[in-house]
Phi, psi and omega in degrees: 000135182286138182259129180274145175220159183258164174252125183255188179222161180204164171290149169295155180258145172246114177262114183265130179253102182271179178301312183243338184229162171247157176209156185222143177295161181288146174284123175229116182231153170245123192263356179072182173059219180272351184275311177062239177248026179290167178285108186292333182287326177290333178274001180072029178256154182240140180244137179228148175259124181252123183234138173255125184286170182297337183258007177093000176275154182256138175231143175243136179242128177289142178235123176230131177054041176077010188237134173291126184267181185273348180290129180234127175241131183260126180246116187220132179053036180060025177240134178259137174204149179291135175283161178301108183298325184292333184288329188239351186296327182297323182204085180291334179292322176297321178295319178299316179306315181300335182275338189250173179250154178301143183091220190269134177227133179275153179197179180211148168264140179240119178258127184234159179266187179295342183255019173068018175276140182283126179261318186211146168241127192234108176293147177203173172239147171242123181256116181266112182243151173277140175303339182275349179295152176255151186233130172253118180275133180230117172293154183266297186284126183067003172253306172272303176285158186277351179206178177263282183295311178300316181294321175305308185293316178300317186278326184279311191258332184254350183054039177260112187251025182255006186272063185243156171293141179304129170089355184295318181299313176300314183296314182290328177295314177291332177300311181288324181293316189260359178302143179284002178228172172279105190263130176244145178261137176243121179268130188238128181228153172261007174295143176299150182304333177291352174256016184298316189290316178293330176293319174301315183299317176306311180298323182283331190256348183302129179223140176207120177060031175086001178252138171257187176264142178297151175296150175182157180286153179248125170230152189203195185290135183270356184264204183257177182297317178303321178292327179292314181298318180297315179301320180292324183290314184269008174061036181263011183299323180302319181292317178302311187295320177295317180296322181292319174298317177299315185289318189259352182225307183296311182300315178297328178289321176299325183292334178263008174092007181263091185264354180259103181306334185292347180279342181226343178270117186265321183188179178204146182230123180220198186227354184207174184297327179297322174296315181296318177291323179295316179298322176293319180298321183287337173113018178290133174310131181302319189291347181244026173260118180252135178237123184261140183267178180300332183261016174077005172286156188233140177230160175219157177259148176273170189297330187275358185283129172256111186270138175245165176308321172244125187295140172271166178299321178301316178300316177303329187286333183263016176270148178238130183252160181227154189284340180162189181292337181280348185293113187295337178294339184289314178293321180297318181295321180292330183262354177288000000 
């Protein structure tokens, strides 16, 4: 009898390669079907990360409480056998790094029951980054897309990927290409995790004037659509975005001994005061926080600015504006 399973969604993983240690962001999944976001360990279910190496062999890593464990199983020629535990137990993440290539790698989580039957399969990406890379955080809705709800409906249900601010694809492409360092983009969204896969598709398919968006991991809200609406109403989006950055970015860097965000956070792009405050909370340099308005104009705060939920006249005076993503002065300002 054929066993049915659901298809879930997850945040992307970031595997950080430090000088002496490796670290990985926490695993956050929505499993679909009847499991959803329930505690899988209380249900007696097991989660494993399935990775295909560069030579075609498959490896499985056990996942417990959001962490990749030391247990490694090697699958080759349809035969399963345990790898030498002593060889990999000291640092399974270093072993995972050896299997993957720098940048983006596709993988999947497999959720099974006590009888080893598949309950859910969750596609994901693993981004292998060097600890010396610099990161620019980019919000998705109203920062890349030109609106929130209309763009959400267009990208998820109508597969319309043209709902972008003019010039955003070219700007981000040139930002990565011309940066004086190896710059990585991290895409941040308030969309529920169940919408991660269509949001990834939007980021992959968005095109404008022959430019697409650079690759980067997607992290987002771990709750439901109802939770997103509540969060928008009570203005707690700042707290959510900071928590997402802490869980998926700040904590992995702390684990490899990099506790100063100024060493790896290069900039941030958002669309509201909540984004700006969340980026400041995370440690993004104030001079490289860009906020885009409803008419695609862009502003930034100078170092001396003290931002409040409602800006004061003094704060407005120290803002510098740009006509939009297509404004040549914007890249010049960032690289001066």
